[in-house]
Structure formats: structure tokens, C-alpha cells
NUKETI-769821 format. One record per residue: residue number from 1; residue in one letter; x, y, z of N, C-alpha, C in turn. Coordinates in nm, 4 decimals. Layout:
BEGIN
SITE  vexdo  bakol       n_X       n_Y       n_Z      ca_X      ca_Y      ca_Z       c_X       c_Y       c_Z
SITE    NUM      A         X         Y         Z         X         Y         Z         X         Y         Z
...
END
This chain:
BEGIN
SITE  vexdo  bakol       n_X       n_Y       n_Z      ca_X      ca_Y      ca_Z       c_X       c_Y       c_Z
SITE      1      M   10.2986   15.1825   -6.1780   10.2187   15.3000   -6.2057   10.1866   15.3698   -6.0655
SITE      2      Y   10.1840   15.5043   -6.0754   10.1714   15.5806   -5.9542   10.0343   15.6483   -5.9482
SITE      3      R    9.9882   15.6704   -5.8263    9.8557   15.7296   -5.8040    9.8584   15.8823   -5.7805
SITE      4      H    9.9723   15.9325   -5.7255    9.9792   16.0826   -5.7100   10.1223   16.1190   -5.7436
SITE      5      I   10.1373   16.1875   -5.8564   10.2682   16.2317   -5.9077   10.2828   16.3792   -5.8932
SITE      6      L   10.3950   16.4174   -5.8378   10.4268   16.5583   -5.8222   10.5341   16.6003   -5.9274
SITE      7      V   10.5052   16.7052   -6.0012   10.5994   16.7588   -6.1010   10.6387   16.8984   -6.0599
SITE      8      P   10.7554   16.9210   -6.0022   10.8010   17.0573   -5.9706   10.8333   17.1311   -6.0995
SITE      9      V   10.7909   17.2560   -6.1091   10.8157   17.3388   -6.2311   10.8921   17.4582   -6.1935
SITE     10      A   11.0079   17.4806   -6.2551   11.0908   17.5961   -6.2299   11.0798   17.6862   -6.3567
SITE     11      Y   11.0545   17.8104   -6.3366   11.0543   17.9027   -6.4512   11.1901   17.9603   -6.4756
SITE     12      E   11.2673   17.8895   -6.5471   11.4023   17.9270   -6.5802   11.4286   17.9013   -6.7234
SITE     13      A   11.5167   17.9798   -6.7881   11.5487   17.9595   -6.9267   11.6073   17.8224   -6.9463
SITE     14      D   11.5793   17.7577   -7.0556   11.6398   17.6295   -7.0861   11.5916   17.5156   -6.9917
SITE     15      H   11.4786   17.5348   -6.9347   11.4240   17.4339   -6.8409   11.2730   17.4142   -6.8619
SITE     16      P   11.2370   17.3499   -6.9728   11.0915   17.3344   -7.0031   11.0290   17.2323   -6.9125
SITE     17      A   10.9009   17.2571   -6.8804   10.8252   17.1688   -6.7915   10.7576   17.0568   -6.8718
SITE     18      G   10.7414   17.0788   -7.0011   10.6730   16.9768   -7.0839   10.7251   16.8348   -7.0761
SITE     19      P   10.8587   16.8166   -7.0887   10.9110   16.6784   -7.0814   10.8810   16.6104   -6.9521
SITE     20      A   10.8935   16.6750   -6.8400   10.8640   16.6107   -6.7076   10.7105   16.5757   -6.7004
SITE     21      L   10.6304   16.6626   -6.7512   10.4860   16.6325   -6.7464   10.4533   16.5159   -6.8382
SITE     22      K   10.5191   16.5109   -6.9518   10.4985   16.3963   -7.0424   10.5387   16.2634   -6.9795
SITE     23      I   10.6527   16.2623   -6.9081   10.6965   16.1407   -6.8388   10.5997   16.1087   -6.7249
SITE     24      A   10.5544   16.2115   -6.6525   10.4583   16.1865   -6.5397   10.3323   16.1248   -6.5959
SITE     25      R   10.2810   16.1682   -6.7079   10.1635   16.1059   -6.7643   10.1872   15.9604   -6.8000
SITE     26      R   10.3069   15.9270   -6.8463   10.3342   15.7890   -6.8778   10.3461   15.7006   -6.7545
SITE     27      L   10.3889   15.7568   -6.6435   10.4038   15.6825   -6.5174   10.2736   15.6720   -6.4366
SITE     28      A   10.1760   15.7468   -6.4749   10.0501   15.7575   -6.3974    9.9596   15.6438   -6.4184
SITE     29      A    9.9035   15.5926   -6.3095    9.8028   15.4891   -6.3116    9.6725   15.5516   -6.3614
SITE     30      P    9.5790   15.4735   -6.4178    9.4491   15.5316   -6.4582    9.3866   15.6058   -6.3386
SITE     31      G    9.3431   15.7264   -6.3627    9.2784   15.8073   -6.2602    9.3749   15.8725   -6.1607
SITE     32      A    9.5028   15.8686   -6.1915    9.6065   15.9267   -6.1020    9.5930   16.0770   -6.0947
SITE     33      R    9.6386   16.1285   -5.9892    9.6409   16.2717   -5.9669    9.7773   16.3267   -6.0018
SITE     34      L    9.7827   16.4287   -6.0914    9.9107   16.4956   -6.1234    9.9030   16.6344   -6.0629
SITE     35      T   10.0135   16.6667   -5.9928   10.0224   16.8005   -5.9286   10.1429   16.8706   -5.9840
SITE     36      L   10.1234   16.9918   -6.0378   10.2338   17.0765   -6.0796   10.2611   17.1717   -5.9648
SITE     37      L   10.3830   17.1770   -5.9190   10.4229   17.2594   -5.8060   10.5317   17.3613   -5.8455
SITE     38      H   10.5121   17.4873   -5.8148   10.6156   17.5845   -5.8330   10.6463   17.6469   -5.6940
SITE     39      V   10.7739   17.6583   -5.6663   10.8181   17.7232   -5.5423   10.8672   17.8636   -5.5774
SITE     40      M   10.7971   17.9668   -5.5329   10.8356   18.1039   -5.5580   10.9461   18.1413   -5.4634
SITE     41      D   11.0491   18.2053   -5.5198   11.1603   18.2590   -5.4425   11.1131   18.3643   -5.3505
SITE     42      E   11.1750   18.3715   -5.2381   11.1401   18.4920   -5.1497   11.2143   18.6067   -5.2041
SITE     43      A   11.1469   18.7247   -5.2030   11.2123   18.8453   -5.2543   11.3150   18.8949   -5.1504
SITE     44      P   11.4252   18.9462   -5.2000   11.5287   18.9974   -5.1098   11.4710   19.1159   -5.0292
SITE     45      A   11.5055   19.1264   -4.9044   11.4533   19.2305   -4.8184   11.4819   19.3719   -4.8763
SITE     46      F   11.5950   19.3891   -4.9353   11.6289   19.5239   -4.9877   11.5431   19.5603   -5.1074
SITE     47      A   11.4818   19.4649   -5.1758   11.4020   19.4934   -5.2931   11.2561   19.5206   -5.2643
SITE     48      I   11.2056   19.4767   -5.1495   11.0618   19.4882   -5.1196   11.0091   19.6290   -5.1328
SITE     49      D   11.0852   19.7306   -5.0892   11.0331   19.8679   -5.0963   11.0262   19.9241   -5.2356
SITE     50      Y   11.0890   19.8595   -5.3301   11.0930   19.9008   -5.4699   10.9902   19.8321   -5.5584
SITE     51      L   10.9259   19.7338   -5.5066   10.8256   19.6570   -5.5862   10.6896   19.7164   -5.5624
SITE     52      P   10.6089   19.7122   -5.6726   10.4706   19.7685   -5.6664   10.3804   19.6866   -5.5692
SITE     53      T   10.2879   19.7535   -5.5105   10.1922   19.6883   -5.4223   10.1206   19.5795   -5.5047
SITE     54      G   10.1077   19.4653   -5.4427   10.0307   19.3528   -5.5049   10.1172   19.2727   -5.6077
SITE     55      W   10.2448   19.3000   -5.6169   10.3252   19.2274   -5.7152   10.3293   19.0764   -5.6942
SITE     56      R   10.3354   19.0347   -5.5668   10.3441   18.8916   -5.5360   10.2162   18.8192   -5.5732
SITE     57      E   10.1006   18.8789   -5.5412    9.9739   18.8192   -5.5747    9.9558   18.8092   -5.7302
SITE     58      E    9.9952   18.9187   -5.7985    9.9844   18.9081   -5.9457   10.0751   18.8057   -6.0061
SITE     59      L   10.1964   18.7899   -5.9556   10.2876   18.6856   -5.9983   10.2331   18.5504   -5.9698
SITE     60      R   10.1833   18.5292   -5.8502   10.1247   18.3996   -5.8112   10.0060   18.3636   -5.9038
SITE     61      S    9.9199   18.4591   -5.9310    9.8076   18.4343   -6.0207    9.8527   18.4007   -6.1635
SITE     62      A    9.9535   18.4680   -6.2080   10.0057   18.4376   -6.3458   10.0641   18.2968   -6.3530
SITE     63      I   10.1394   18.2573   -6.2490   10.2009   18.1233   -6.2461   10.0939   18.0192   -6.2351
SITE     64      E    9.9909   18.0389   -6.1489    9.8834   17.9427   -6.1365    9.8093   17.9242   -6.2695
SITE     65      A    9.7844   18.0378   -6.3409    9.7144   18.0286   -6.4708    9.7966   17.9496   -6.5738
SITE     66      D    9.9271   17.9749   -6.5743   10.0143   17.9064   -6.6651   10.0185   17.7552   -6.6375
SITE     67      L   10.0368   17.7204   -6.5105   10.0381   17.5794   -6.4707    9.9054   17.5102   -6.5023
SITE     68      A    9.7951   17.5774   -6.4759    9.6622   17.5204   -6.5059    9.6435   17.4905   -6.6552
SITE     69      A    9.6985   17.5829   -6.7391    9.6889   17.5629   -6.8828    9.7642   17.4397   -6.9286
SITE     70      R    9.8726   17.4064   -6.8597    9.9498   17.2842   -6.8920    9.8760   17.1572   -6.8574
SITE     71      L    9.7752   17.1721   -6.7694    9.7024   17.0494   -6.7254    9.5698   17.0335   -6.7904
SITE     72      T    9.5437   17.0998   -6.8955    9.4043   17.0953   -6.9554    9.3601   16.9555   -6.9904
SITE     73      E    9.4521   16.8658   -7.0236    9.4083   16.7267   -7.0615    9.4093   16.6286   -6.9429
SITE     74      D    9.4436   16.6789   -6.8264    9.4484   16.5956   -6.7074    9.3288   16.6209   -6.6148
SITE     75      A    9.2347   16.5258   -6.6128    9.1144   16.5423   -6.5315    9.1502   16.5545   -6.3826
SITE     76      Q    9.2531   16.4879   -6.3409    9.2891   16.4921   -6.1975    9.4120   16.5834   -6.1725
SITE     77      G    9.4282   16.6867   -6.2602    9.5318   16.7798   -6.2478    9.5154   16.8794   -6.1401
SITE     78      H    9.6211   16.9185   -6.0733    9.6156   17.0065   -5.9630    9.7386   17.1017   -5.9657
SITE     79      V    9.7164   17.2303   -5.9291    9.8239   17.3300   -5.9358    9.8481   17.3820   -5.7952
SITE     80      V    9.9768   17.3901   -5.7565   10.0153   17.4420   -5.6281   10.1319   17.5414   -5.6477
SITE     81      V   10.1153   17.6587   -5.5906   10.2246   17.7605   -5.5861   10.2494   17.7889   -5.4412
SITE     82      T   10.3779   17.7676   -5.4029   10.4150   17.7887   -5.2631   10.5406   17.8753   -5.2623
SITE     83      E   10.5807   17.9122   -5.1442   10.7000   17.9952   -5.1292   10.8008   17.9272   -5.0413
SITE     84      G   10.9276   17.9614   -5.0611   11.0316   17.9030   -4.9751   11.1714   17.9415   -5.0211
SITE     85      A   11.2594   17.9528   -4.9222   11.3969   17.9878   -4.9502   11.4702   17.8635   -5.0103
SITE     86      S   11.4201   17.7463   -4.9817   11.4848   17.6185   -5.0312   11.3782   17.5431   -5.1137
SITE     87      P   11.3920   17.5519   -5.2454   11.2945   17.4807   -5.3284   11.2938   17.3268   -5.2975
SITE     88      G   11.4138   17.2688   -5.2782   11.4212   17.1261   -5.2475   11.3422   17.0908   -5.1220
SITE     89      R   11.3613   17.1693   -5.0159   11.2870   17.1415   -4.8911   11.1382   17.1642   -4.9092
SITE     90      A   11.0980   17.2630   -4.9831   10.9538   17.2913   -5.0053   10.8881   17.1771   -5.0849
SITE     91      I   10.9623   17.1289   -5.1852   10.9088   17.0118   -5.2650   10.8923   16.8940   -5.1777
SITE     92      L   10.9923   16.8597   -5.0941   10.9856   16.7435   -5.0051   10.8752   16.7583   -4.9010
SITE     93      N   10.8654   16.8741   -4.8470   10.7586   16.8977   -4.7457   10.6222   16.8734   -4.8090
SITE     94      W   10.5973   16.9343   -4.9223   10.4652   16.9229   -4.9905   10.4379   16.7797   -5.0236
SITE     95      A   10.5371   16.7075   -5.0771   10.5191   16.5702   -5.1134   10.4849   16.4809   -4.9913
SITE     96      S   10.5528   16.5054   -4.8833   10.5318   16.4298   -4.7617   10.3916   16.4576   -4.7031
SITE     97      E   10.3503   16.5813   -4.7056   10.2215   16.6223   -4.6469   10.1033   16.5850   -4.7314
SITE     98      N   10.1234   16.5523   -4.8596   10.0108   16.5309   -4.9474   10.0057   16.3953   -5.0176
SITE     99      G   10.0801   16.2994   -4.9596   10.0673   16.1617   -5.0078   10.1192   16.1337   -5.1512
SITE    100      V   10.2214   16.2065   -5.1921   10.2766   16.1850   -5.3225   10.3559   16.0506   -5.3216
SITE    101      D   10.3385   15.9696   -5.4294   10.4140   15.8438   -5.4376   10.5220   15.8456   -5.5440
SITE    102      C   10.5296   15.9529   -5.6209   10.6390   15.9726   -5.7172   10.6586   16.1207   -5.7494
SITE    103      I   10.7851   16.1604   -5.7570   10.8179   16.2976   -5.7951   10.8936   16.2880   -5.9252
SITE    104      V   10.8541   16.3644   -6.0287   10.9212   16.3653   -6.1597   10.9819   16.5041   -6.1649
SITE    105      I   11.1158   16.5126   -6.1553   11.1852   16.6378   -6.1486   11.2943   16.6463   -6.2556
SITE    106      S   11.3105   16.7674   -6.3113   11.4154   16.7912   -6.4102   11.5388   16.8414   -6.3319
SITE    107      S   11.6501   16.8043   -6.3811   11.7801   16.8480   -6.3186   11.8243   16.9713   -6.4016
SITE    108      H   11.8742   17.0702   -6.3356   11.9177   17.1912   -6.4023   12.0610   17.1935   -6.4551
SITE    109      R   12.1489   17.1181   -6.3941   12.2903   17.1392   -6.4240   12.3640   17.0143   -6.4733
SITE    110      P   12.3118   16.9364   -6.5634   12.3923   16.8212   -6.6079   12.5153   16.8568   -6.6858
SITE    111      E   12.5223   16.9795   -6.7357   12.6405   17.0159   -6.8164   12.7652   17.0464   -6.7323
SITE    112      M   12.7446   17.0656   -6.5975   12.8588   17.0920   -6.5107   12.9348   16.9621   -6.4854
SITE    113      Q   13.0623   16.9602   -6.5111   13.1368   16.8383   -6.5021   13.1539   16.7804   -6.3663
SITE    114      D   13.1469   16.8654   -6.2624   13.1664   16.8148   -6.1260   13.0362   16.7815   -6.0569
SITE    115      M   12.9244   16.7965   -6.1226   12.7926   16.7627   -6.0638   12.7167   16.6754   -6.1555
SITE    116      I   12.6511   16.5751   -6.0988   12.5662   16.4922   -6.1813   12.4244   16.5548   -6.1895
SITE    117      L   12.3761   16.6092   -6.0809   12.2433   16.6732   -6.0796   12.2543   16.8120   -6.0175
SITE    118      G   12.1585   16.8974   -6.0429   12.1521   17.0265   -5.9742   12.1206   17.0067   -5.8269
SITE    119      S   12.1371   17.1148   -5.7551   12.1244   17.1101   -5.6067   11.9840   17.0685   -5.5628
SITE    120      T   11.8786   17.1215   -5.6254   11.7444   17.0888   -5.5916   11.7128   16.9442   -5.6177
SITE    121      A   11.7431   16.8977   -5.7361   11.7200   16.7548   -5.7704   11.8013   16.6636   -5.6789
SITE    122      T   11.9249   16.6986   -5.6465   12.0063   16.6191   -5.5565   11.9377   16.6072   -5.4177
SITE    123      R   11.8889   16.7221   -5.3674   11.8218   16.7106   -5.2386   11.6998   16.6275   -5.2411
SITE    124      V   11.6189   16.6426   -5.3474   11.4948   16.5607   -5.3568   11.5272   16.4144   -5.3660
SITE    125      V   11.6232   16.3770   -5.4486   11.6648   16.2370   -5.4659   11.7117   16.1823   -5.3314
SITE    126      R   11.7982   16.2592   -5.2626   11.8603   16.2143   -5.1406   11.7526   16.1974   -5.0273
SITE    127      D   11.6548   16.2898   -5.0164   11.5700   16.2916   -4.9008   11.4258   16.2487   -4.9177
SITE    128      A   11.3823   16.2205   -5.0426   11.2416   16.1874   -5.0686   11.2062   16.0533   -5.0053
SITE    129      A   11.0833   16.0485   -4.9541   11.0315   15.9225   -4.8943   10.9509   15.8483   -4.9998
SITE    130      C   10.9512   15.8893   -5.1271   10.8798   15.8274   -5.2350   10.9729   15.8052   -5.3506
SITE    131      A   10.9234   15.7439   -5.4584   11.0025   15.7248   -5.5797   11.0327   15.8602   -5.6413
SITE    132      V   11.1464   15.8729   -5.7074   11.1871   15.9955   -5.7744   11.2346   15.9616   -5.9128
SITE    133      H   11.1808   16.0238   -6.0188   11.2279   16.0073   -6.1532   11.2904   16.1378   -6.1920
SITE    134      V   11.4166   16.1347   -6.2297   11.4964   16.2553   -6.2620   11.5178   16.2610   -6.4121
SITE    135      L   11.4818   16.3772   -6.4733   11.5139   16.3981   -6.6116   11.6388   16.4864   -6.6183
SITE    136      R   11.7389   16.4374   -6.6824   11.8535   16.5248   -6.7052   11.8254   16.6098   -6.8314
SITE    137      R   11.8961   16.7147   -6.8473   11.8691   16.8093   -6.9581   11.8688   16.7347   -7.0923
SITE    138      T   11.9614   16.6444   -7.1162   11.9657   16.5731   -7.2422   11.8420   16.4880   -7.2592
SITE    139      E   11.7903   16.4265   -7.1503   11.6667   16.3487   -7.1597   11.5483   16.4370   -7.1905
SITE    140      A   11.5456   16.5517   -7.1288   11.4369   16.6479   -7.1527   11.4307   16.6907   -7.3000
SITE    141      L   11.5500   16.7149   -7.3593   11.5596   16.7626   -7.4959   11.5173   16.6465   -7.5870
SITE    142      Q   11.5536   16.5254   -7.5602   11.5161   16.4141   -7.6423   11.3650   16.3914   -7.6332
SITE    143      T   11.3017   16.4073   -7.5168   11.1617   16.3891   -7.4974   11.0872   16.4911   -7.5838
SITE    144      Q   11.1439   16.6145   -7.5937   11.0825   16.7183   -7.6799   11.1088   16.6962   -7.8243
SITE    145      G   11.2049   16.6148   -7.8546   11.2385   16.5938   -7.9971   11.3515   16.6843   -8.0417
SITE    146      G   11.4246   16.7478   -7.9450   11.5284   16.8413   -7.9829   11.6662   16.7980   -7.9544
END
């Protein structure tokens, strides 16, 4: 059982956060802290002039509200939204700096025949200093009942 579990959440089609959170709850020790982390992509330099003022703050607030809603049953739930060009590196840095003892991460690309895991999951598995539980897409669908 783990005391501080990090669940990275990507807002991408066909990549639900629910199954990873469900697994994290099963792996959590009584009173454990669950942290949902989203890494916001950096906006391309050419697009910055075309975006409305305050768009990044509005997006961050919306993501934080959505993540917080997913943690309503977790007394020790915590939400973090950070930015970075490399989600894998941002996840690893946050985990290292905040005493995470397990990362529960979903893999994006199990359907690709030449890759076992997506690039972010691969980097986290390869470089994490803590335990890592990886959900492949098929495992995530089974956890949802689909």
C-alpha cells in the first residue's frame, strides 16, 4: 500500500482518467494522499498573438475544477496543474520533489504494434525513482467495464 500516489491525467480522446484513479484508490494505504496532475502543453509561439487575453488562466481554472470534481470522495485528494514541453519530465520532476511513492499512469498507444507503451509512460517507467503502475488501454477499458 502506498502513502502518496500520483495520477497523471491527460485530456485526450479515448484516454479516460477514471480507471487510473480507481486503481490508485485500490493501491492507497488508509489516509494516503492522491494527487491528480495535468501537464499543460506550451502554446506554440506563432499562436500566442491569436489567443484571447487570459486564455491560459481560464484553461488552468477549468482543468483544476474538473480534476477537483474527480476527487470528491478522497479526503486527502490534491490537484496540480503544471506546464511543460515534456509531460514525462514534468511528471518525474513533480513526483521527485513531492515524495510520491507510486505513480499510476495510463499508456496512450498500446495499439501500435512497434511500441508497448506511449512515450510519456515509457519515460516515466524508465526514469521514476518510485513504483509505477501502468494501465494499458485494454486494462483501462476493462476497469470501466467496456
